N, C-alpha and C positions, 0 to 999 in steps of 0.2 A: 415249273418257268423258265425262262430265259434271261440271260444274263448279255446286253451290249456290254463291245469293247469294242472302240473304235483307236485307228493308230491312225496319226497324223503327219505323214512324210514330207518332208524336204523333195526327194525322187519320186520315181512312179516305179512301183512296184511290180516289176519286170516278173518274169514268167519262171525264172529260177526262183529269185526273192519267194514270190508264192510256195512254192514247192517247197523252201526250208520251213517255214513258216508252217507247211502243212504238217510238217515230220515233224511236230512237237509233239506229235504220240508212239513216234518211234516208228518203224517201218511196215507192222503189222498194220497198222490203222487205213480205211482202204478210202478211196476219193471219189466224188460223185456230180454230177452237176444238173443245174435246171433251169430252167428259163433262158435254153436255148442258150448255154453256158454265161449267163450274167451271175448265177450261183454256183459256188461250189461248195460243196461240204463233204466233211473231216467223217468218217464212219468208223461204226467198230468191226471187228470181222463180219457180224454176221446181219450189215448193213443196215444197222440203226446211227440216223443223223445222229453227233453230236455236236459239231459246229457246223453254222452257213456263213458263208464269207461271200459277201457283195460285191463285185466289180468295183475296184479302183475308181473313184470320184475326182476328177481335177477341180479344188475350187479356184475361183478366180475372184471370188467378191469378198474384202474384207470385212472381222469381223464376223461373220458367222459361226465360228467355234466357239467365243465367246456368248453368241443370242440364242446359242441351241444347249450348250454344254458347262456354262455358266462361268463369270467374269474371270477365274482361272483357269480358264482353259487355256494349259500352254499352245501354239500354236505355229508354225516356220510362218514365215511372211508368203501373203501370197506370190505365185498362186504357190498350191502347196495340193499334198492328195491326201481325201479322208476313205480309208478303207474300212467297214463296219463288218465286226463280225458277233452273231448271233450265236449262243451256247445254251445249250439246255443242260436245265438246272436238275432233270428227274435224273442224270445219273451224276456217278460223284464227280467226276474228271470235268462233267463241261465246263466249268465258271475258267479253271487252270487252266484248260484247252485253250481257252478263245485268249486267256491273259498272255500264254506262251507265245500262240500265235501273233499277237499286235507286239510283246514284245523284241520279237524276233526283228519283225520288219521296221519297226523304231531303231533298233540296234543298230541293223545294216544298215537303212536308207538315210540315219538323220530327221529324228521327231519326237514326237510324245506320242505317248498313248494314255486315252481318256476311259473310267476312272484312273486316274495314275497309282492306285495300289495295288492294283489288278497285275500290271506289270512283271514279264519275267522271262528269263529265257529255256529256264528246265524244259528237259522232256520229263511228262507225263504217262505214266505207265496207267495199262488198265487194271482196276481189278480183274478177279476173276467171273465176278457177279458180272462187273459189265459187258464182258467180252464175248460173256454166254448170255446174258440175257434175251429175252423172247422180244424180236423189232414190234415195232409197234401195228397195230392191224390195220391204221388204214394211214394213207400219205396225208399229211398233213404242213399246210405250205409253212416254210421256213420263219414266217412274221406271226403266227398261230402257237399259244401256248396250249390253249383246248378246245375242241370241233365235236361240236353235239347237232344233235338234228336242228335245235334251233337258233343258236348262236356259234359266232370264232369268237373266242377270247382272246383277249392279247392282254398279256402283263409288263406292265413298263415300270422299272425304278430309276427314272431319269427323271435330272431338274424342269426340263419342258420337253413333252410330248410336241412333237413336229412331225410334219405328216411327208415323211421319209416314202421312199420307192416301196421297204419295206410294208409299211401301212398304207398306201395306197395299194398293193397289192392283196393287201387282206380285206381291203375292203371290196373292193373287185369282187373275190373268190366268195364271201357272204352276200354281196348283191344278186352274183350268179344265181345262188346256191337258195334263196330266199330266207339268209337268216340273218340275222343280229350281228353287228360289230360289234362288239364289249369289250373299252379297255378299261383294264384296273389299274389304278397308280395311288401311291401314298399318297397323304394329307397335301405335303409341301409343294406335288407337281403341280405344272399350271401347263396350259396348251398354248400352243400359235395359233393365231385366228385364220389359217386355213385347217387346220386339224378341226376345232370349234364348229368350221362351216361345214367339214363332212358329216361331226355326228347331230345335226342338226333334223335329219331326217328319222321319224319314227322305222324301227325300233332299234336302232342305234342308239349305245349310251356310254359316257364317261361313267364311272363305276371308283370311289373312290373309297377307299379301306380306313378307315376311321377309328382308331383302338378303342375311344368310349362306346360310341353310337352303332358300329359296325360299320356296314355299306350304304352308301347314299350316292347318288344321280349328282356328277358335280352343276351340272346345267340349272338342272331343276331343284336341287336338293331334294327329293324325293326320296325315303328309307327304301332301299332295296335288299333281298336276298335273294338266294338262289334256289330256283325250286322248277323242276322239270327239266333241268337243262339250259337256262340262261336266267342272267339276274331280271326278276321281274319285281314293279313295289311291295311292299309291305300296305296291307289296307288296314283300318282299325274295324271296328265290329260292325258302327253304321257302313261301310266300303270307301270309304275316304281315305287317299292317300297322308301318309305323314311325313313330316316335314324334319330334316337333322336338325338340331342342334349347331352343328358344326357349321350346317351351310349361312348358319345366320346368326353369329354367337352375337356374345353383350360385356362388354359393346362393340359396334360392329365395327371391321378393321376400315380406316380409312385412307386412303391415297396420297393423305396431307398436299391435297390442292392438283395434283397430276389432274389432267385431261386428254381426253384425245375426240380428235374433229375427223368426220365421217363425211366420203362420199357414197352413194350407192346412183352409179351411172350407168344408162343403157343409149349403144348408139345403133347404128343403123349406116349400113355402107352399099350402094350398086356392087356385085359379084359382078366385079371388072378386073383383069387378068393384070393392072397394075394400082390395083389397093395396095396399100402400105398400110396392113393394124397399128398400136397401139401409139395413132398419137392425140389419142384422147386423152388417155392414160399419161404422157411423156408430159403433154400441156399444161394437164392439170397438176402434175409432182414440180415441175417449171413456176409455174402461180404460184405453189404452195411455200416450197424451201426452198426455188432460188439455183434450183442443181437438177438434172436429169436423172430419171429413175437410176439405182446400182447396179443391178442385175436383176434374171429373171430363169425361171426352169419351171422345171411338171412337179417337181417334188423338192422337198427341202434336205439338206440344204440347200440354200441356191449357189448353181455353181457358175452358171455363165453371165459376163458384162453385158449391159442391157444392150440390145441389138434388136427394132425395129426389122429388120429386113428375115434375120434368122427368125424370130417368131413369127410372123406371116409366110414366111415358109414351110413351118411345122402346120400351122395351122391349114394351108392350100392341102399339106399332103394327106392331113386327114382328113381334108372336108371331101377329097377324091373319093374313102372310104367310110363314107356317112357317118365320123365319125366324132364328136365334138371335142375341142381341145379347151385345156383346165389347167391352167398357171399361174405361178405366184411371183411377184414383185416385190423387190424390196430397195429400202435405201441407202444410204453409208453410215456408221453406226452413231455417230454425234446427230443425225436425228433421223429416230424411229419411225420408219411409214413402210405401211408392207398392204399390198392389193392382191389379190385375187380377179381372175378376168375367166370368163367362159364366154369362149366363140365358136359363133354353130352357124349353120349355112340354115335358113330358111326360104320363104316363099315372100318374106319382105326385103331380101338379101343377106350380107352380111355380117352379124348384132356381134356386139361385145357387151356381155353383161359387168361389169366393172364393180367391187368394192374397196376402195381405199379407205385409208384409217393412218392419222397422225396420231403421232405421242407425244405433250409438252407438259413439263415441269411446272412448279407452280410459281416460277418466274418469269416462264416463258408464256408471251399471250397468243393464241390461235390468231394467225391471219383473217380473220374473218369481213376483213374489208377488200380482200383480193374475191372471195367469193362469185358475188357478183361481175365482175369484169371476166372473171375465168368462165362464168355458166354464157356469158356473151360471147365470149372467144369459141365455147365448144359447140354452139347453137349455129355458129356464123360457119366454123372452118372443119366441123370434128364431124357433121351428125351426128349430133345430140337428137335424142330421143324425150329422154328427162331423165332428170337428176334430185336427189333426195341427200338437204345437207346435213347434216344432226351434231350434236354436242353433249361429250356426256363426260360424268367424272368416272376415271378408270386409269387404270396403269402407263406410264409413260414409254416402258419397256412393250407393249400392246400386248403381253402375256392374259390369257385366264387365268383365277385362280378360283377353285373350287369353292365359292364360296358368292351370295348375293352381290349381284351388280345395278347401280340402277339403270334402269332403261335411255336409249341415249335420247335427247330431245330435240326436236326438230327445230333446224334455223329459217329454211328455205327449199323452196321446192322450183323447179323450172324444165317448162315444156316446150320441146322442141317446135320447129314451126311447122312441122309435117305432122305433126300431134294436135296442136293447132287451130290447122287448116281441117282437119278431120273431123276434128269437136263443134267447131265455128266459134270464130271469133269475135261473137259478143259473146254467144253463150259462156267461152272459157273468162272471160272477163270480166262476168259480173256477179263471182262464186255466192253464198250466202253468208254472212256473219261483216260482211261489209273489208273484205281484202279485193284489194284494186292492185294487181299486178301493175308489171314494171316491161314496156314494149324493147326487149335486145333485139337488134339485127335492122334488115331491110322493114322497111317503115309497109309496105304491100303483102308483105309477107314474115309476120314480126314473130319470134318464140316470145313464152311469156316468164315472168320471175316473180313469186309472191314470198315476200316475207314472212316469216313465221316468228318471228318476237330476237330475242337474243339468247336462246340457247338456255334460258336456268328459270324458264313458267314452263310446268308439266301440262297446263292445258295447251301450251302448242301442239299436242299428240293429237288434242281430239279436234283441233282445230286443223291438221292436217288432215286426218279422217275427215271431215267435215269436206273437206275441198276435194277430197277423192273424189268422195260420194258424189258431187255437183258435178266433176267431168265426165266421171263415166254413164250417168246417167245420161249422155249427149251419144252417146255408143250403144251398136249391137252388142249383141252379145260375143261377136269373134271382136270384139272394137273398133271394128267400121262405122264410120256415121250414119244415126237414123232416120 
């Protein structure tokens, strides 16, 4: 497995400081670089990687260290530098080398190390066994601990597993080679929403190592075992999957009245050189929190202050290479909110697929009265194609625990004016079950807003499915009107 050590420093780690840190193992160690210099590796004399160090990241968004490393994570005030090292624990010296590297950076540049007990500045000499050990037969990406024909396995011992650039690289590597990405964690670990979303696709898995029931899937609860080079479900004699008791403990854990408000947005815009993306997300954030988003990035931790212009430039550059853009947006620490956005260039134009989630304490009321006015704003000004709004009982901090969570309950569904026109206004206005949508925007070409309940009745999901079936019945297989 690997051990992660992070230096949080007030000053930028320049080349001289990085070299001083890399001498944590003495002058006999070698240095290698990967990913066009974005990753530097400290290697044994035989070339075996011992510590991989990612390029320092300037964090300009408050609260990221506490969100991802725990409330006690000490970090300098923003802006500060986040330098992450991953050490191989296949050799005895790996973890201590990473701790010495990070400790030296923090001592010279001013800052702290996570985890705190990993920091020191001692030289770590190699044992003869490490110095002469046979190098790994196959080059393995720095984030991957075990690579087989079927899986890229990443072992994480962090309070929160975020979709870091390390993990995104492991996911790309696994996908490109037709392997599963399988993340192994202890029970106390949780996932961020971007990581959970990335693991939804089969055969990727979150593997929880529980002392009582062995391994189980942290998202489905299915018991797992290692077989033929990957974690796979344990089946009963009848061939059914088994659910781990740790996934559904008795009594079940309760978030004590905490709730999450979820918005799933789809917008479409003409491919115009003057287009500025992010408007729908910013409008939703402003309507529901009273402030714009705090920051955005293509990976966690979130590094950049919110800027529609910058994210549009990134999306335009990637579109020219036929590459979709995936990014995460975060709110301020006092109002937990996080969004993932996927931007693609299709025959319909520039499409944004956005999932926005906001967290609320028991004494905080989700702003449900703001949903309908927001839907009208999005439909009128931001190219809304559709929006599903839901409410669920779940953690205010928006992390995902390895235990059963009740599914979200739909609150409302909004259909944009173009979609209404394609389906037909009369058909869209008269779904089964007596739903009567409100018209939003211009009378001649309205959007429709369907209220599905107050977010407490589980039958609302069946109502939404019935509505979706009714609307789909008016479209052909390609979504065009019949």
